[in-house]
N, C-alpha and C positions, 0 to 999 in steps of 0.2 A: 273288609267291605262293609262301606257304611250306606247304610238306609237313611233316604232325606228327607224331610219332612217339607211341601211345598203351601203358597197362598190358597189359603177359605177354601175346603170342602174342595180343591180341583185333584184328583187322585191318580191321572192319568198324564202322559207328554204323549202327545201325537205324532208321528213321527211323516216327514213329508208325504204327500205335497199338502198338506194340512198344518197350516198353520199351530204353533206351542201351545200348550194346553195344558194345563198344569190340576190337579185332582183332589188334594189335598191339603190341609193348613201347614205352618209355620207352625212350628212345637218352641218353647220356649225351652226344653233339653232336646240335645241332638239326640236322636235315634242310632246305637249302633250294636254291628254284628260282625261278624270276624270268617264265619267262614258259611258255606252253603249246603241246610243241614237238611232232612225231611222231617217232619212232625206229623203225625196221623190227626186229623180232626175229630174233640172227642163232641160226647153229647154235651149240649146247653142245659140247661133249667131256670126257669123264670116260675119265682113265686108268688103267690096273688097278696104276701107283705112283705113288706123291706123286714132286711133287705136280701136281695138275690145270692141266691148263693153261685158258688161256681166250683161245680165237681167232678174230677171227673171221673167216667163212665164207659165199660164197653159194652160194645152191642156186636157179638159173634156175628150175628143172623144178617147182619147189614154191612154192604161193602164199603171198605173204608176208603177215606180217599187222600195222597201225602201229597203232601204241598213243603214245595224247597221257601226257606226262607226267602228267598227273594224275589216270592211269589204272595207273599203277607201282602195284607191289609190293615197296617198297621194305625193306626186316630192319634193324633197330636199330641201328644206331651204325653206320650206313651211309651218306655222303655223294652228294648227286644236285643235278645240274646241271646246266641246258641249254648252259653252255658248256663242259661236259666232251666233249670230242671221241669222249674212248674209250665213254662211257654204250653204245655201242647194241652193243658188245660183250663189255657185262655182261649185258646181258637175256636172258635164256635163252629160245631157240628156241620158235615157238610156246606163249609165254605172255609174261604181263605180269610176268613176277618178276625181280629185280635179286639178281643175288650177289653173294655178302657175304664179309668175310672170315675168317667164318664156313662158307663150301665149301667144306670139309677131309674125307679118313678117306669119300667119298664111294661107294668099289666096294665089292662085295658077294662075300666070299671066303666063308662058310658059312654055309647058312644050312640051319635045324632043325623041324623038330612037334615040340612042347613036349607042350604037352598041348589039350584042350575044353572048355570051361568053361560050364553052365548059370547061373550066378551070377558075379557081381562081386566078391565075397569068394573065388569061389573060384580065379581066376584068379593067376595068377605071382605070388608076393609080393617078388621081390629087388633091387626099386627098378629094374630098368632102364626107360631111358625108351620107348616104342610110339608105336606111328602105326595107325590104323584106316582100314578098307579098308569104306566101307559105298555101298552104292544101291542100286538098284531092283535087283529080280531079272530076271534074262536081260543085266545090263548088263554081264557080263564082266567081276568084279571077281575071280574063280579063275587067269582068264585074265591077265589084268594082273601080279596077286601072282607068278603064272609066269616074266613075262616080268623082269619086278624082277629075281626071285633066278636068272634064267639056269636052269629047273628043269622041267621041263615039266611032270611029276607031284608036287611039293611039295604044292601045292593042288588036289584032283581036279576036274576039272569035268566040268560034267553035263549033258544037252540040257534036261533036266527042271528047272526053275528052282525056286528057294525050297529045293533040299536045302540048303543049310549053314542048322543051324538052332541052331549053338552058336557061343560066342567061341570063336575057333580061334589061338590065340598061336603063330610060327613064332620062334624066336627066330636073328637075321642077327650073324655074327662075333663068336657070344662073349657081344655089348654093349649090343642094341636088341633091340623085338620090332614083326616086321609082324604086323597082329591083323587076321583076313580075320573079321567080324560078318554073320547072316544078311542076308539079301535082304528089302526092303519092300516090299511092291503086289502079293501074285502072289494073285490074284483065285481060285485054281482051293486054295490053303491054306484048313482050316477056319477061323471066323474064332477059334473061340479058342486057335486054335494060330497064328494072328495076332496076336491081341491078346498072347497069352505074349513070342512073340521082341520083340514093339517096347515090352514094358516095361523086360525085361535088359537089351535093347539102351540102351534112354534111364537105365537106371538106371545103369549104365557110365560112358556122355559124361559125367554127373554127377558122380559118385562118384569114379570110377577117377585116382588121383592122380596117374599116372607116365604118363597119356593127353597126351603134346605137340600132336599137331592130328588131326584128324577129315580125311581125304579120302576127301571126300562125292564118289561115281563119275555122272555124266551121259550119255547114249546121244547122244552128236553126227550122230549119223547118221539121227537123227528127229530132228520136232518140242519145245519143250519141254514137259515134262511138268505137268498141276500137282503130283501128289504132289512132286516134284522141289525145285519154288517151297517147296510144305509145310513139306520133310524140311529144305529149307536154314533156311528161315526161324526153324524149332522150336528149329534149330542157336546159331540167332543169338540167339533171344529167352533162351535158355539158356545163353548167355556160352559155349560150348563153338569154342576155336579151329579156322577150315575154311579147307581148299586144296581149290577143286574140279578138280575129273579128270576131262573129257570123252573119252570112250573110241569108236572105235570111227571112227576118224577116216581111216579109210583106203578108207573108203566112198562112193562116189561114186552121187547118187543121177541121173537124166535127168532133166532141165529141160523136158524135152515132156510127162516123167508128173506137172508139178506137185512134183518132189521138192527139195527142197535142198540144196547143200555143207554139210560139216560146218562150214565158217568159218561162214558165214549164220546154222546154230544156233546156232552156238557164240554169236554176238554178238548173235541177238535172245534169248540166255539168260540174258545180262548187265545187256540193256534190260529186261529182265522184272524181274532180282532187284534193277535199279538204287531200282524201284517196292516194294522194300522195306528195301533202305540206301542209304543215303547213298554212300558208297565201293566201288568193286567188290573182290570178294575177290582172294587169288594165284587164279590160274588155269594151267591144263599142258595143252594135246593132246594124245593119246596113242594109240597104236594095239598090242596086245598082236601083228598077225599083222606088224608091219612093225617093229616097236618101235618106232615116232617115241615121244618124248616119259621114253623109260627111264632115259635119263642125267639129265634133264634133270626128274625124281619124284625120285632120285635125290639130286643135289647139292641140293635144295629141301630138302630133309630132314636132310641134312647139319646146311643152315646150321642148320634149325630147331632142330635136335638139339643141335648144340653148344655154340648159345647156353640150350639150357636148362640143359644140361647148368655149368653155367658161372655161371648164377644161382639 
């Protein structure tokens, strides 16, 4: 079996009826593997100083996810083989993402709000790379952003879903941006306002040249929503790079009440995504309460960002 790499940050290939879509870059060296083998994703570490150590951790109190080799997200210029005994230590905990040589300078030292925009052309024009956070209203987007930068009120959270109505840019370390986008699917918002939000957000996705990747947030504490699947499909159809971020993974529903564990909902969502895509996108399980997934997201952003800057 050969795991191929395809052009610039397009990680997926969409099945019909959507057009062909590729989700990650073509590497200089082919990625080879010889069998479908299961690996458990260990804990990653993110130090405050360089270099970032990659160490194998065992967490018996947390459920482990087993991931087949063909379901891994392998960054460009990264070799993966089932004969590689160190592979399990290179998979980010609670994800399907393999670390690459580009996973460096991941720590957040400084974060500042820059501006809010209602049009793509009004966004910052300094050419810095950026990552956009988007998801259904009340998915925990602002809380995740605050968790990433270790600031409680950088992005204001609200008990009223749909409060974010602009494209909000936050400059990180003076060298890249986190972008907070309006939530979608808030039924109480006026239809005209919901339409306008969708229009300018999609215009941003298609026309923003410095956008490295969209991080689509999915609530893992509940079953998959049709609107989330449709949003992921739209991103794929328009060849917008995407990573799935499963939020609220600390919440545990009681089995006797028919609830599923977050990892079960994550698995179900991936199975539904397979109906749209030939291969799964990169994904990470998170919680803004326990900071689960924080380091993993920053490392993933770092390797995507550094590859983008180089190429």
